[in-house]
Phi, psi and omega in degrees: 000140186245149176283142178218163182230132177274125189269339185221154180289136177240168174273113183268121179249112183292138176259156177306125185289137174259001181234160176275119184253138176241123172264119184243139181230106172292138186216130173228113179052054178247029183302326183287340186246323195293331178299317180295320182294312179297319178301320177294316178299315180298318177296319180293321179298324183294331189251339194229314191213139179271125177200160173262155181240132179230128175250128173262102178278107190273063176069036181300145177259358175256200183262035179305310183298316181298321178300317182293316180294331174296330179272357177074026179259162176294135178228130169245118181257119175288146181298322176214172183288112181252355175111155183304310182297318179293326175295320177295320182295325175300321179293319179298317179294317177303315179299318178297311183295335183249018169062040173277152180259340185207141178241135167244116182256133181216162183282152182270001187268359179089005179285332180270117180294146184297333178302338179295334179299315178297317184297317182285317182297338178303328185259009174298129183094352178246335178222150181281322180230119177244122183254127177275119186254137174282348197243357178286327173235150174288132178255120181299141174066010177257114187252131175249116181300158185302315185293329175286326177294324179295316180297313180298315180295325179297316180287332173299318177297319180298312180297318179295323181291318188272332184236355180065021181241151178260118177238121186280333185229074186290348181254014185290133176268000179263111183213152168246138183232131175287166179303321179297321182288311180287336173294320177297316179298325184291340181289156180303131172067018176257000183218129180281110186281349178276292181226091180273092182228251182300323181301320180286326177295316177298316178305313185291320175299314180291339175267012175066028168280143180280128185241126179237138175251130180233156176294141179237150175265123183222157179225160180293151173293136183258339178203164183083179180237146175291151180289347180258018180294135179100140183296321182295317177297321180290322178295317177298318180298314179301311182299311182295322180295316179299313180297314181294321179293319179292324179293315177302312183300310181296323181294317182290321178295318178298320181296320178295320181292322178294322178297316176297320180297318180293326181291323180291326181283000000 
């Protein structure tokens, strides 16, 4: 299977799903935003596409969980804040245990427009990993600070160097995953629970999962804080991501060499 990139925005028309879809939202102290997101998802579900909604409340200290229950969606509340990647892995395990066929993961802060659910679900059954990109099409009123552009461009180079593929938005939290993909992630040591970004994209490409990038509709965060706020956090994130991606790359190359060696013997 080969990685591919969709170059231009299309009109995505959701078809009646033949698979069970789970929309999952990791959330930490997003009480100011998540109600609006859930209301949009529920309204869209009533008119267009059938899916279940799961919020992983990652040890929030505000009323994030209560807000989700008011909207009648599934909520798993972690006892304490264990991190974005660990929250996602909880969702993957839940999806496996409850026989879902496809996951659409999106942020709880309102930056990902609800229309992206239709765009990503359109490719369910055709690709293992679908990434919603901010950069395939220009998004009006969406501003990316210089330091974030630097980080994104840096990780683009890392992905190109390690996997020979061009990915425009390696830090996108908007993704669709086939059952094969999220089942792979749910296994021990196959998913980086600290910062799952460029490292996981490289891993999936090197393991021959099909990866597709599509244009995404996004808007600026209106309240709350990003998990990468502060120069120290961003510097730590860059270091950890570089090390993690290189570890993934070396591990996969070693596994391929061992496989070839075994085949010759």
